[in-house]
C-alpha positions, 0 to 999 in steps of 0.5 A: 505455458501456465496461465496466472491471473493476478487481481490488483494492479497497484504495487504487488500485482505489477511486480508479480506480472513482471517476474512471472513473465520473466519465468515464462508464465502467461499473465493477466492482471485484472483491476476493479478501477477503470484506470491506474489509480491517482493519488496516494501517500508517500511510500517507502522502499527499504532493505530487500525491497530495494534489491527487488526494484534494482533487479527489475532495472527500475531503481534509477527511475525510482530514485529520479522520482523520489520525494525531495523533502527538505524537512518537517514541522509539527503544530499544536492545536492552535497552529503554533510550531512546536517542533522542526527538523531538517534532518528527517520526516515522519513519513520517510525517516532520516535523509541520510538513509539508503531508503527511498521515499516515493509517491505511490502513484509514481511508483505504480506508473514505474511498475506498470511500465516495467510489466507492460508485457502482461495483459491488463484488464481494467474496470473488471473484477473476479465474480466467482472462483472455482477450485479447478481454476475456473474464474468468472468475471463481473464483465461476463467472461470466464477463463481457467488459470493454473494460479490465481493471486490476490494482490488486491489490498486490505479488502481483498476480493480474492481473499474473501472468495477463497478464504472467507469474510475479512472480519476473521482476518482484520485486526483494527489498530484504532485509527482511520485515515484519509488522503487526497490532493488539494491546492497548495494553499499552505505554501509548502515547498518540499515540506511536511507539516503535522498537526493534532487536535485531540483524537484527530490530526493530520499532515500536509506535504508537497513535493515536485508540483508546487501548486499541489499538496497531499493532505492526510486527515485521520482520527482515533476510533473503535471499529466503525461500520461503513461501506469502503466503496461509499466515498461520500460516507467516508468523507462525512466521517472525516468531516465529523471527526476532523472539524476542529483540526488546524485549517479545517474549513479549507482542508474539508472544502478541498476534500469534497472537491478531491477526485482522488480521495482515499479512506480506510482503517489502520488494520493488519491482516493476520492469517495462518496461511496465505495459500489455498489450492490454486490461490495465493495472497500477496501484500496487504491482501495476505499480510497487511502491516498497515501504514503505521509500520512504514513497510506495506510497500516493501512487503508487497514488493518482496512478497511478489518477488519471492512468490514469482521466484518459487512458482518459477522454480516449480514443484508441488511445494512452491506455495509452501516455500513461499510461506516459509520464506516470507513468514519471518519477514512479515512477522518482523514488519507487522511488529513495527506498528505496535512498537511505539504507537503514535510515534513510530518504531525506532529507526534501528527496528525499522532497518532490522525488519527491512533486512530480515529476509535474504533474497536468492 
């Protein structure tokens, strides 16, 4: 039985674990976090990605836990409402769409449950990666694998070890964003509120738990040199740049208390190849489209499915087939982030990109 190591247990990793297990591989998933990560933004499942979760047998559960937004509004810098809609939201699109919006942590739990047959190792990470498949871990152990797959996000450890420093692959899109959970002091009820103040802005949204809301705060900027593992430094950046947004004192106070704070740049990953030797990259690690595209989760779901399918079919050219099938899909979805900066791509462009691959 061939052994596969997957780095990352968010979206692409559990999907790989599920499908590779179905194809007869022995799968280990290693995750740097000590437990499944809490929090995160609402994510969208569109087009071919809906087919993936349906074939996994979890589409009904995904729909049960979908967000149930009633609408959204936008505020000006003084907190006055300038726009309202009960037909769509910026994060999820039109309510009459077949797409499914779900919170990232809800989707993660569903996928982890589906892939429970794999071995999950939390609180560890790959330290070295040999061309012969020999892997050593920060925890002090080692093993040899037939395939090593990086599904470990924008700052992929596997990509760095196999392909080189991330600076040559990351393309900054001029925005930084954070997300965290706060008490629902805004009184939102299945609702989104968006606001701007010059180069900064954000959004609040609530869903099933009326006591909580998710907070997005972000700002436009050139490239900033920061430590993506130093949460206090990241919170200071938000404090510095977002101090003038609507309800800033309460939002920033809640930020410093949050235990699920996440911050990163809006960036895309562009590579000539996502595979090398025994190594392959999936999702944000290989072809991050950024949240500005609205397609990051769908790319991870579809990419994991296609890679597992090609590895299951066997042959020395399995990685080449994965590259050939995914490249047009990735290109179409990355283009969405550039179509209408600040406003989002047109709905017809989003659906065209979402359906730009056919699953066997």
